[in-house]
C-alpha positions as CSV (number, residue, x, y, z in Angstrom):
1,X,147.6,244.2,30.5
2,X,144.2,244.4,31.3
3,X,142.1,241.3,30.8
4,X,138.4,241.4,30.0
5,X,136.3,238.9,31.8
6,X,133.6,237.2,29.7
7,X,130.8,235.4,31.5
8,X,130.1,231.9,30.0
9,X,126.4,231.1,29.3
10,X,124.6,228.8,31.7
11,X,124.0,225.2,30.5
12,X,120.4,225.0,31.7
13,X,119.0,228.5,31.6
14,X,115.8,228.8,33.4
15,X,112.9,230.4,31.7
16,X,112.5,234.0,32.3
17,X,109.3,233.4,34.1
18,X,110.7,230.8,36.4
19,X,111.7,231.5,39.9
20,X,114.3,229.9,42.1
21,X,113.5,228.8,45.6
22,X,115.8,229.2,48.5
23,X,117.2,225.7,48.0
24,X,117.9,226.1,44.4
25,X,114.8,224.2,42.9
26,X,112.7,225.7,40.2
27,X,109.2,226.8,41.0
28,X,106.4,226.8,38.4
29,X,105.1,230.2,37.7
30,X,101.5,230.9,36.5
31,X,102.6,231.2,32.9
32,X,104.0,227.6,32.8
33,X,100.8,226.1,34.4
34,X,98.7,227.8,31.6
35,X,100.8,226.2,28.8
36,X,100.6,222.7,30.4
37,X,96.8,222.8,30.6
38,X,96.4,223.8,27.0
39,X,98.5,220.8,25.6
40,X,97.2,218.0,28.0
41,X,94.1,216.5,26.3
42,X,95.8,216.0,22.9
43,X,98.8,214.4,24.5
44,X,96.5,211.9,26.4
45,X,94.5,211.0,23.3
46,X,97.7,210.2,21.3
47,X,99.0,208.2,24.2
48,X,95.7,206.2,24.5
49,X,95.6,205.5,20.8
50,X,99.1,204.2,20.6
51,X,98.5,201.9,23.6
52,X,95.4,200.2,22.1
53,X,97.0,199.3,18.8
54,X,98.3,196.0,20.1
55,X,95.1,194.5,21.6
56,X,93.2,195.6,18.5
57,X,95.5,193.7,16.2
58,X,95.2,190.6,18.4
59,X,91.3,190.7,18.2
60,X,91.5,191.1,14.4
61,X,93.7,188.1,14.2
62,X,91.3,185.9,16.3
63,X,88.4,187.0,14.1
64,X,90.3,186.1,10.9
65,X,91.2,182.6,12.3
66,X,87.5,182.0,13.3
67,X,86.2,183.1,9.9
68,X,88.7,180.8,8.1
69,X,87.9,177.8,10.3
70,X,84.2,178.2,10.0
71,X,84.3,178.3,6.2
72,X,86.8,175.5,5.9
73,X,85.4,173.0,8.5
74,X,88.4,173.8,10.8
75,X,90.8,171.9,8.6
76,X,94.4,173.1,8.3
77,X,95.4,173.5,4.6
78,X,98.6,171.9,3.4
79,X,101.6,174.1,2.9
80,X,101.6,173.5,-0.9
81,X,98.0,174.8,-1.1
82,X,99.0,177.9,0.8
83,X,101.9,178.6,-1.5
84,X,99.9,177.8,-4.6
85,X,102.6,175.4,-5.9
86,X,99.9,172.6,-6.6
87,X,96.4,172.6,-7.9
88,X,93.6,172.5,-5.2
89,X,91.9,169.1,-5.0
90,X,88.1,169.3,-4.8
91,X,86.6,168.0,-1.5
92,X,84.1,165.2,-2.3
93,X,83.1,164.0,1.1
94,X,79.8,164.4,3.0
95,X,80.6,164.7,6.6
96,X,77.0,164.5,7.7
97,X,76.2,161.2,6.0
98,X,79.7,159.7,5.9
99,X,79.8,159.0,2.1
100,X,81.2,160.8,-0.9
101,X,79.2,163.9,-1.7
102,X,78.8,162.8,-5.3
103,X,76.9,159.7,-4.4
104,X,75.1,160.9,-1.2
105,X,71.4,160.1,-1.8
106,X,70.3,162.2,1.1
107,X,72.1,165.3,-0.1
108,X,71.2,164.6,-3.8
109,X,67.6,163.5,-3.8
110,X,67.6,163.0,-7.6
111,X,70.3,160.2,-7.3
112,X,67.8,157.8,-5.6
113,X,64.3,159.3,-5.4
114,X,62.3,158.1,-2.5
115,X,59.2,156.0,-3.1
116,X,55.6,156.9,-2.2
117,X,54.9,157.9,1.4
118,X,51.6,156.6,2.7
119,X,52.2,158.0,6.1
120,X,50.6,156.6,9.3
121,X,48.6,153.3,9.5
122,X,46.0,153.6,12.2
123,X,45.1,149.9,12.0
124,X,48.6,148.5,12.6
125,X,50.4,151.5,14.3
126,X,53.4,151.9,11.9
127,X,54.4,154.3,9.1
128,X,54.3,153.1,5.5
129,X,52.6,149.8,6.5
130,X,53.7,147.1,4.2
131,X,50.7,145.0,5.1
132,X,48.4,147.6,3.5
133,X,50.9,148.6,0.9
134,X,53.1,145.7,-0.1
135,X,54.6,147.7,-3.0
136,X,56.8,149.4,-0.3
137,X,58.5,146.1,0.5
138,X,62.2,146.0,-0.5
139,X,61.8,143.0,-2.7
140,X,62.3,142.6,-6.4
141,X,58.7,141.4,-6.9
142,X,55.8,142.8,-5.0
143,X,54.7,140.2,-2.4
144,X,51.1,139.0,-1.9
145,X,49.6,139.7,1.5
146,X,47.7,136.6,2.7
147,X,44.4,137.0,4.7
148,X,46.1,135.0,7.5
149,X,48.8,137.8,7.9
150,X,46.1,140.4,8.5
151,X,44.2,138.1,10.9
152,X,47.4,137.2,12.8
153,X,48.2,140.9,13.2
154,X,44.6,141.6,14.5
155,X,44.9,138.8,17.0
156,X,48.3,140.0,18.2
157,X,47.0,143.5,18.7
158,X,43.9,142.4,20.5
159,X,45.4,139.9,22.9
160,X,47.7,142.3,24.8
161,X,48.7,146.0,24.9
162,X,51.7,146.7,22.6
163,X,54.4,149.4,22.8
164,X,53.1,152.2,20.5
165,X,54.9,154.3,17.9
166,X,54.3,158.0,17.6
167,X,52.3,158.9,14.5
168,X,54.1,162.3,14.3
169,X,57.6,160.8,14.1
170,X,59.4,161.4,10.7
171,X,62.4,159.2,11.3
172,X,61.0,156.5,9.0
173,X,61.9,158.9,6.0
174,X,65.6,158.6,6.8
175,X,68.0,156.4,4.8
176,X,71.4,155.2,6.0
177,X,74.0,154.9,3.3
178,X,77.4,153.3,3.0
179,X,80.1,154.1,0.5
180,X,80.7,150.5,-0.5
181,X,80.1,146.8,0.5
182,X,83.6,146.8,2.0
183,X,82.7,149.7,4.3
184,X,79.6,147.7,5.5
185,X,81.8,144.7,6.3
186,X,84.4,146.9,8.0
187,X,81.6,148.3,10.2
188,X,80.7,144.8,11.3
189,X,77.2,145.0,10.0
190,X,75.6,141.6,9.4
191,X,72.2,141.0,7.8
192,X,69.4,138.4,8.2
193,X,66.6,137.3,6.0
194,X,63.2,137.8,7.5
195,X,61.4,134.5,7.8
196,X,58.4,132.8,9.3
197,X,58.5,130.7,12.5
198,X,56.1,129.5,15.2
199,X,55.6,131.8,18.1
200,X,53.9,131.4,21.5
201,X,52.7,134.3,23.5
202,X,52.1,133.5,27.2
203,X,52.0,134.9,30.7
204,X,54.6,133.3,32.9
205,X,54.2,132.7,36.6
206,X,55.7,130.6,39.4
207,X,53.5,127.8,40.6
208,X,53.1,124.7,42.7
209,X,51.6,121.3,42.1
210,X,49.4,119.8,44.9
211,X,47.0,117.0,45.2
212,X,43.5,117.6,44.0
213,X,41.5,118.1,47.2
214,X,38.4,116.7,45.6
215,X,40.3,113.4,45.0
216,X,41.9,113.2,48.4
217,X,40.6,111.5,51.6
218,X,41.7,111.6,55.3
219,X,40.6,108.4,57.1
220,X,39.9,108.0,60.8
221,X,38.0,105.6,63.0
222,X,34.4,106.6,63.5
223,X,34.4,105.2,67.1
224,X,37.0,104.9,69.8
225,X,38.9,101.6,70.0
226,X,42.2,99.9,69.4
227,X,43.7,99.0,66.1
228,X,43.3,95.3,65.6
229,X,44.8,94.9,62.0
230,X,46.5,97.1,59.5
231,X,46.5,95.9,55.9
232,X,47.9,98.8,53.9
233,X,51.0,101.0,54.0
234,X,52.4,104.2,52.3
235,X,52.5,103.8,48.5
236,X,50.0,101.0,48.3
237,X,47.3,101.3,45.7
238,X,43.8,100.9,47.0
239,X,40.4,100.7,45.4
240,X,37.2,102.3,46.5
241,X,35.8,100.3,49.4
242,X,39.0,98.5,50.1
243,X,39.9,97.9,53.8
244,X,43.0,99.6,55.1
245,X,42.7,98.6,58.8
246,X,40.4,97.0,61.3
247,X,39.6,98.6,64.7
248,X,38.2,96.7,67.7
249,X,35.5,99.0,69.2
250,X,33.2,98.0,72.0
251,X,30.5,100.5,70.8
252,X,30.2,98.4,67.6
253,X,29.5,95.3,69.6
254,X,26.8,97.1,71.7
255,X,25.0,98.3,68.5
256,X,25.0,94.7,67.1
257,X,23.6,93.5,70.4
258,X,20.9,96.2,70.3
259,X,20.0,95.1,66.8
260,X,19.7,91.5,67.9
261,X,17.4,92.4,70.8
262,X,15.3,94.6,68.6
263,X,14.9,91.7,66.1
264,X,13.9,89.4,69.0
265,X,11.4,91.9,70.3
266,X,10.0,92.6,66.9
267,X,9.5,88.9,66.3
268,X,7.8,88.5,69.6
269,X,5.4,91.4,69.1
270,X,4.6,90.3,65.6
271,X,3.6,86.9,66.9
272,X,1.5,88.5,69.6
273,X,-0.4,90.7,67.2
274,X,-1.0,87.8,64.9
275,X,-2.4,85.7,67.8
276,X,-4.6,88.4,69.1
277,X,-5.9,89.2,65.6
278,X,-7.1,85.7,65.2
279,X,-9.1,85.9,68.5
280,X,-10.3,89.4,67.8
281,X,-14.0,88.5,68.5
282,X,-13.2,87.0,71.9
283,X,-10.9,89.7,73.4
284,X,-11.1,93.4,74.0
285,X,-10.0,95.7,71.2
286,X,-7.7,97.6,73.5
287,X,-5.4,94.6,73.9
288,X,-5.0,94.4,70.1
289,X,-4.2,98.1,70.0
290,X,-1.6,97.7,72.7
291,X,0.0,94.8,70.9
292,X,0.1,96.7,67.6
293,X,1.7,99.7,69.4
294,X,4.4,97.4,71.0
295,X,5.1,96.0,67.5
296,X,5.6,99.4,66.1
297,X,8.0,100.3,68.9
298,X,10.0,97.1,68.3
299,X,10.2,97.9,64.6
300,X,11.4,101.4,65.4
301,X,14.1,99.9,67.6
302,X,15.2,97.7,64.7
303,X,15.4,100.7,62.4
304,X,17.3,102.7,65.0
305,X,19.9,100.0,65.5
306,X,20.2,99.5,61.7
307,X,20.8,103.2,61.1
308,X,23.4,103.4,63.9
309,X,25.4,100.6,62.2
310,X,25.0,102.3,58.8
311,X,26.3,105.5,60.3
312,X,29.5,103.7,61.2
313,X,29.9,102.5,57.7
314,X,28.6,99.0,58.3
315,X,26.2,98.0,55.5
316,X,23.3,95.9,56.7
317,X,20.0,94.9,55.1
318,X,17.5,93.9,57.8
319,X,15.1,92.5,55.4
320,X,17.6,89.8,54.4
321,X,17.9,88.9,58.1
322,X,14.2,88.4,58.7
323,X,13.2,84.8,58.9
324,X,16.6,83.7,60.0
325,X,17.3,82.1,63.4
326,X,19.0,84.1,66.1
327,X,22.2,82.1,65.5
328,X,22.2,82.8,61.9
329,X,21.6,86.5,62.5
330,X,24.5,86.6,65.0
331,X,26.8,84.9,62.5
332,X,25.9,87.6,59.8
333,X,26.4,90.5,62.2
334,X,29.6,89.3,63.8
335,X,31.9,90.1,60.8
336,X,29.7,92.7,59.3
337,X,31.7,94.8,56.8
338,X,34.8,92.6,56.9
339,X,35.7,91.3,53.4
340,X,36.2,87.6,52.7
341,X,40.0,87.9,52.2
342,X,40.3,89.2,55.8
343,X,37.8,86.8,57.2
344,X,40.0,83.9,55.9
345,X,42.8,85.1,58.2
346,X,40.6,85.1,61.3
347,X,40.1,82.4,63.9
348,X,36.3,81.9,64.2
349,X,36.6,80.7,67.8
350,X,38.4,83.8,69.1
351,X,37.0,86.4,66.8
352,X,35.1,89.3,68.4
353,X,32.0,91.0,67.2
354,X,33.4,94.5,67.9
355,X,35.3,94.8,64.6
356,X,34.8,97.9,62.3
357,X,36.8,98.3,59.1
358,X,38.5,101.5,58.0
359,X,37.5,101.7,54.3
360,X,38.9,103.9,51.5
361,X,36.1,106.0,50.0
362,X,38.2,106.6,46.8
363,X,40.6,104.9,44.5
364,X,44.2,106.1,44.9
365,X,47.5,105.7,46.7
366,X,48.1,105.7,50.4
367,X,50.2,108.9,50.8
368,X,50.4,108.9,54.6
369,X,49.9,106.3,57.4
370,X,49.9,107.3,61.1
371,X,48.8,104.0,62.8
372,X,50.2,100.7,63.9
373,X,48.4,97.6,65.3
374,X,47.5,97.9,69.0
375,X,47.3,101.6,69.1
376,X,44.3,103.3,70.7
377,X,42.5,105.6,68.3
378,X,39.5,107.9,68.3
379,X,37.6,109.9,65.7
380,X,39.9,113.0,66.1
381,X,43.0,111.1,64.9
382,X,43.8,110.8,61.2
383,X,45.0,107.3,60.5
384,X,45.5,107.3,56.7
385,X,45.8,109.8,53.8
386,X,44.7,108.6,50.4
387,X,45.0,110.6,47.2
388,X,44.0,109.9,43.6
389,X,47.0,111.2,41.6
390,X,45.5,110.7,38.2
391,X,44.7,114.5,38.3
392,X,46.6,117.2,40.1
393,X,46.0,120.8,40.9
394,X,48.4,123.5,39.6
395,X,48.3,126.9,41.3
396,X,50.1,129.8,39.6
397,X,50.8,133.3,40.8
398,X,50.2,135.9,38.1
399,X,50.9,139.6,38.1
400,X,47.8,141.7,38.8
401,X,48.3,143.8,35.6
402,X,47.8,140.7,33.4
403,X,44.3,139.9,34.7
404,X,42.5,141.4,31.7
405,X,44.3,138.8,29.5
406,X,43.1,135.8,31.4
407,X,40.1,133.7,30.7
408,X,38.8,130.3,32.0
409,X,39.6,127.6,29.5
410,X,43.0,128.8,28.4
411,X,45.8,126.3,28.1
412,X,48.5,126.2,30.8
413,X,51.9,124.5,30.3
414,X,53.9,123.7,33.4
415,X,57.5,122.4,33.8
416,X,58.6,121.4,37.2
417,X,62.0,122.5,38.5
418,X,64.6,120.0,37.4
419,X,62.3,118.1,35.1
420,X,62.6,117.8,31.3
421,X,58.9,117.1,30.8
422,X,56.1,119.6,30.2
423,X,52.5,119.0,31.1
424,X,49.5,120.9,29.9
425,X,46.1,121.6,31.5
426,X,43.2,124.0,31.4
427,X,42.7,127.1,33.4
428,X,39.5,126.6,35.5
429,X,39.6,129.2,38.2
430,X,40.8,132.8,38.7
431,X,41.0,134.2,42.2
432,X,38.8,137.2,43.0
433,X,41.4,138.7,45.3
434,X,45.0,139.8,45.0
435,X,47.7,139.1,47.6
436,X,48.0,142.1,49.9
437,X,51.8,141.9,49.9
438,X,52.9,140.5,46.6
439,X,50.0,142.0,44.5
440,X,49.8,138.6,42.7
441,X,46.6,136.8,41.8
442,X,46.3,133.1,42.1
443,X,44.9,131.0,39.3
444,X,44.3,127.2,39.1
445,X,44.5,124.6,36.4
446,X,43.8,120.8,36.3
447,X,46.8,118.8,35.2
448,X,46.4,115.2,34.0
449,X,48.9,112.8,35.6
450,X,48.1,109.5,33.9
451,X,51.8,108.4,34.0
452,X,52.2,109.4,37.6
453,X,55.2,111.6,37.1
454,X,53.9,114.6,38.9
455,X,54.5,115.0,42.6
456,X,52.6,117.1,45.1
457,X,54.3,120.2,46.5
458,X,56.5,120.5,43.4
459,X,57.5,124.0,42.4
460,X,58.1,125.1,38.8
461,X,57.2,127.6,36.1
462,X,53.9,127.7,34.2
463,X,52.8,129.5,31.1
464,X,49.3,130.6,30.4
465,X,49.0,130.5,26.6
466,X,47.4,133.6,25.2
467,X,48.1,133.0,21.5
468,X,49.9,130.5,19.3
469,X,51.0,131.3,15.8
470,X,52.5,128.7,13.5
471,X,53.7,131.1,10.8
472,X,54.5,134.4,12.5
473,X,56.9,136.9,11.0
474,X,60.0,137.0,13.2
475,X,63.3,138.9,13.4
476,X,66.5,138.2,15.5
477,X,66.5,139.7,18.9
478,X,68.5,143.0,19.0
479,X,67.9,143.9,15.4
480,X,65.2,146.5,16.3
481,X,65.9,149.7,18.2
482,X,63.7,152.1,20.2
483,X,64.5,155.7,19.0
484,X,62.6,157.6,21.7
485,X,59.3,157.6,19.9
486,X,59.4,154.7,17.4
487,X,60.6,151.1,17.2
488,X,62.7,150.8,14.0
489,X,64.6,148.3,11.9
490,X,67.0,148.9,9.0
491,X,65.8,147.2,5.8
492,X,68.4,146.7,3.0
493,X,67.5,148.3,-0.3
494,X,66.3,145.8,-3.0
495,X,68.9,147.2,-5.5
496,X,71.8,146.7,-3.1
497,X,73.5,144.1,-5.3
498,X,72.4,145.2,-8.7
499,X,75.9,146.4,-9.6
500,X,79.1,147.5,-7.9
501,X,77.9,151.1,-8.4
502,X,74.5,150.6,-6.9
503,X,73.8,152.6,-3.8
504,X,74.4,150.7,-0.5
505,X,71.4,152.0,1.3
506,X,69.4,150.8,4.4
507,X,65.9,152.1,4.8
508,X,64.6,153.0,8.3
509,X,61.3,151.2,8.9
510,X,59.0,151.6,11.9
511,X,57.7,148.3,13.2
512,X,55.3,146.9,15.9
513,X,56.7,144.1,17.9
514,X,54.8,141.2,19.5
515,X,56.0,138.2,21.6
516,X,59.6,137.1,22.1
517,X,60.5,133.4,22.1
518,X,64.1,132.5,22.6
519,X,66.3,134.3,20.0
520,X,63.5,135.7,17.9
521,X,60.9,138.4,18.3
522,X,57.6,138.5,16.5
523,X,56.9,141.5,14.2
524,X,53.2,142.3,14.1
525,X,53.6,144.8,11.3
526,X,56.3,146.7,9.5
527,X,58.3,144.1,7.5
528,X,57.5,141.1,5.4
529,X,59.2,137.7,4.9
530,X,61.8,137.9,2.2
531,X,63.1,141.3,3.1
532,X,66.6,141.7,4.5
533,X,67.4,143.6,7.7
534,X,70.6,144.6,9.6
535,X,70.9,142.2,12.5
536,X,74.3,141.9,14.3
537,X,76.1,145.2,14.2
538,X,72.9,147.2,13.5
539,X,74.0,149.5,16.3
540,X,76.4,151.1,13.8
541,X,73.4,152.1,11.7
542,X,71.6,153.4,14.8
543,X,74.6,155.5,15.7
544,X,74.6,157.0,12.2
545,X,70.9,157.6,12.4
546,X,71.4,159.5,15.7
547,X,74.2,161.5,14.1
548,X,72.1,162.4,11.1
549,X,69.3,163.7,13.4
550,X,71.7,165.4,15.9
551,X,70.7,169.0,16.1
552,X,67.5,168.6,14.1
553,X,66.2,166.3,16.8
554,X,62.8,164.7,16.8
555,X,59.8,166.9,17.3
556,X,57.6,164.1,18.6
557,X,57.4,162.9,22.1
558,X,57.0,159.2,23.0
559,X,53.9,158.5,24.9
């Protein structure tokens, strides 16, 4: 039986146009290459489009999140709000001013209209000056401005340069609001009533007390010799002309002897001239002339010896000695210048004529003694220092930049280190030169020292008083703040306590500050007594002020 053989079809028939290589692999023919080139661009576009779908969806998702966050202040809604199961609660909070939106006076100007704006005050350097416009004061009744307040402000601005506010600044138009009194307490804000108090403005400098050189004396022996007697010591009070010591000097004895000889010669020549004058007709005229010349020379010798003794401080009146015997003249000259209380201590038999007293030319205290009995001394050696301490000198060192504020006659108050007492004097001298190293200028004042409590070479601190005000307007230190171009305080609104629903507002007020004494600072202009300002904790209001102006900034530049 013949069997027919049927050829089974191949599983992977090759295209008719394909050819087989020697190793059995298919080889592309020109027809296949043509078909591939025709379908390539479409296939690549479809592939690229499908691959970019994922990134595009991601970008769309980010854009949606950014849009939702920008329009909802980046707050995540509650799940109930997303599902719509509860009603949406209206948002009544002003993030910018930290109070409910419904009572925000800054966002709703009609809730609490601002008062009149008088702008910049050229005279006092503040905005909305309450000295010129007291109606702006946050007080229930408009205060009266006394002439003394305007005069005090003028004095304060004239006596020294003050930190200036910028006239272009608009920060004074800002108000800081709290939601309630409880929120003010929780923020730690305390308030103080503006009051009047005495204030002193002064220039402070370090200084030293020294003896007044015009009331100080250094005593020495006018001639060489040896110390015969010392009567005073350190701390003793002496009067003008009082003897402190006695020196035995041979030169003094020689001068006294010369005076005695000159007296004797003068007496002789005077008698000779008298005798010749009586016999003028019997003698030659030349002899009379010679006698008169000899008398004149003797008189000159008396004057010379007298002047030499006077130069040594020995007072002598030659006229009172004329007519006395030589013994009487010698007795008067022996203890010339020695006071009676010292003469009583001397032995007249052994006393010498060489004694010269050391006499104090001023009244005061002996501050130094450098001598003892028996020592040899000469005019170059200082034996005693005497000072009148009823008035002392104060020298202060003052910064050069304060020179324009100083004037002779200003009061100076000085307190020595470690002392509880304060003394006051008058400025009487300002140096014409500054120290080359410290750039300080020295000034001087006279200090009375009637009670003797001041000591020479005492250091301390002095104040040159520029201005004293008995009723200045003051605020506590730290209650004012520099905001880059203006000095401001926060004044509580006058309707703050009218009712529980009244707006809890603080007004920003620019001020001009003066002197600082202790815990208080003078306000030249900007606030009035009776107004209430934020004191302790006012930094909270300053932080809110900075937050309110963040972004908008201040278009003024502090000078």
